[in-house]
N, C-alpha and C positions, 0 to 999 in steps of 0.2 A: 627667653622671657622669664618665666617664674620657675626656673629649674633648680636653683640652689637655695632659695629662701623658704621652700616648703609651703608656699601659699596654696598649692593644690592639695586638696585632701585626698583620702583614700577613695572616696566616691568618684572623683574625677578620673583617677587612674583606672579604677575598675570599669568605668564607662568606656574609656578608650580601649581597654583590652577586649571588652565584649564587642565593641564595634569592629575591631580588627578581626576577631574570631568569626563574627558574622559575615564580614566581607570575604574572608578566605573560604568560608563555607558556601557562600553564594557562588563564588568563582568555581569551586569544585563541583557544585551541583550543576551549573550550566555546562561545564566541561563534560561531565558524565552524561548529561542529556544530549549533548552534541555527538558524543561518541556512540551512544545508543541509537540515535536516529540515523547516523551514517552507516552503521553496521547492519541494521535491519532493513530488509527489502521493503519497498513501499507497497501499498495495497494494489496499485496499478500494475506493478510488475508480477504480482502473484496471480492476477486474474487470468483465467484461461479463456480463450475465445470459444464461443459457442459453435456447435456443429454447423449451423447454417452459414455463419461467416467464413468458416474454413472451406465449406463447399463453394461459396461465392468466390473465394480467393483462388481455389483450384480452377474454377471456370474462367476467371479473369486471366490466369496464367496460361490457359489453353490446354490444361491437362485433361479436361473432360469436355465433351461437346454439349450442345444445348439440350439435346434430348436426354442425355444422361443426367445433366444438371436438373432439369425439370422433374425427372423421375425420382431422383434422390431427394430433392427438396420436398416433393409431395409425400414421400415416405417419412421424412423427418417431421413434417407437419401433421402426419396422421391422416392425410387425405386419401391415400391409396388403400384399397382393400386387398386382402390376400387373394391370389388367383384361384385358390381352392374354393373360396366362398363365392366367387363370381359365377353366376349361372351361365351355362352354355346355351347358345340359341338352338332351337329345334331344327 
């Protein structure tokens, strides 16, 4: 189109160069963002299960019986008192 007669001024050329640099910068920024999100573990994978859910899973797999499950769960919840503090009957 207007390549040879010089009807485009310096402003138009500078605008085109700035647009190309901005487009390349955006592509690089999105690429870096994608690489960063792919390389870092998500918040869900870093979360550790709480003790009560681990205990429930062990009970579900049959590693512990119901009495041990209830005893350990009450200890975790703070329901059980120490045997040294429990008064003995007369």
